[in-house]
C-alpha positions in Angstrom: 6.5 16.2 -24.0 7.9 12.7 -23.2 8.4 10.4 -26.2 8.5 7.2 -24.3 7.5 6.0 -20.9 9.7 3.2 -19.4 7.9 2.2 -16.4 9.0 0.2 -13.4 11.5 -2.6 -13.0 10.2 -6.1 -13.6 11.0 -9.3 -11.8 10.0 -11.3 -14.9 9.9 -9.1 -18.0 8.3 -11.9 -20.1 5.5 -12.6 -17.6 4.8 -8.8 -17.4 4.7 -8.5 -21.2 2.3 -11.4 -21.4 0.1 -9.9 -18.7 -0.2 -6.6 -20.5 -0.8 -8.3 -23.9 -3.4 -10.6 -22.5 -5.5 -8.3 -20.3 -5.0 -4.9 -21.9 -4.5 -6.0 -25.5 -1.3 -4.1 -25.9 0.8 -5.0 -28.9 4.6 -5.2 -28.7 6.5 -2.9 -31.0 9.3 -4.4 -33.0 11.6 -1.5 -31.8 13.0 -1.1 -28.4 16.1 -1.1 -26.3 17.7 -4.3 -24.8 16.1 -5.5 -21.5 12.9 -3.7 -22.3 9.5 -4.4 -24.0 8.0 -1.4 -25.8 4.3 -1.5 -26.7 2.9 0.2 -29.8 0.7 2.8 -27.9 0.0 6.4 -28.9 0.6 9.2 -28.4 3.3 8.0 -26.0 4.9 4.5 -26.3 4.6 2.5 -23.1 7.5 0.3 -22.0 8.4 -2.2 -19.3 12.0 -2.9 -18.4 14.2 -5.0 -16.3 15.2 -3.3 -13.0 18.0 -0.8 -13.1 21.3 -2.2 -11.8 21.4 -2.1 -8.0 17.6 -2.1 -7.7 16.1 -4.6 -5.3 12.4 -4.8 -6.0 11.8 -7.2 -3.0 13.1 -4.5 -0.6 10.2 -2.1 -1.3 6.9 -2.5 0.6 5.1 -1.9 -2.7 6.8 -1.1 -6.1 6.0 2.3 -7.5 4.6 3.8 -4.4 3.7 7.4 -5.1 3.5 6.9 -8.8 0.1 7.3 -10.5 -0.2 5.3 -13.7 -3.5 5.8 -15.6 -4.2 4.3 -19.0 -7.2 4.8 -21.3 -9.1 1.6 -22.4 -12.4 1.3 -24.2 -13.4 -2.0 -22.5 -12.7 -1.2 -18.8 -15.4 -3.3 -17.3 -14.5 -6.3 -19.5 -10.8 -6.0 -18.4 -11.9 -5.8 -14.7 -14.0 -8.9 -15.1 -11.2 -10.9 -16.7 -8.7 -9.8 -14.1 -11.1 -10.7 -11.3 -12.0 -14.1 -12.9 -8.3 -15.0 -13.1 -7.7 -14.0 -9.4 -5.7 -10.8 -9.9 -5.8 -8.1 -7.2 -8.3 -5.3 -7.7 -7.1 -2.4 -5.7 -10.2 -0.1 -6.3 -13.5 -1.5 -7.6 -15.0 0.1 -10.8 -16.8 3.4 -10.3 -18.3 5.9 -12.7 -16.7 9.3 -12.3 -15.2 12.2 -14.2 -12.9 9.9 -16.2 -15.7 7.5 -17.0 -15.7 3.9 -15.8 -12.5 3.6 -13.7 -10.8 1.0 -11.6 -7.4 0.2 -10.3 -5.6 -3.2 -10.3 -2.2 -4.5 -9.2 0.0 -5.9 -12.0 2.2 -9.0 -11.5 4.9 -6.9 -9.8 2.4 -5.1 -7.5 2.4 -1.8 -9.4 -1.0 -0.1 -9.2 -2.5 0.8 -12.6 -5.8 2.7 -13.1 -7.8 2.2 -16.2 -10.5 4.7 -17.4 -12.7 4.7 -20.4 -13.3 8.4 -21.0 -10.7 10.0 -23.3 
């Protein structure tokens, strides 16, 4: 089982950190490697990092294409409403399905992230 998820290169690591703290309520862990932000999530820590050397994020049509990032949240509708109010892109509107209330948004770098409220 993975012990840490480092996910996607970031154009502006500090802006991405602030986005995930503000909208998802993630809390930064005091531990973590250089050029990365690790959040205190369980059971698997979630991390954002600077792009790997030689990676050109602007050359991709959409960063992370083919990756499916799903995160559990208890306040999915409230997060959706806050993102919408602040003009962030909603990729798939909220629906009620097998994973509970679910929607997908694009983060500041264009990565698609799905939130669901059923654990």
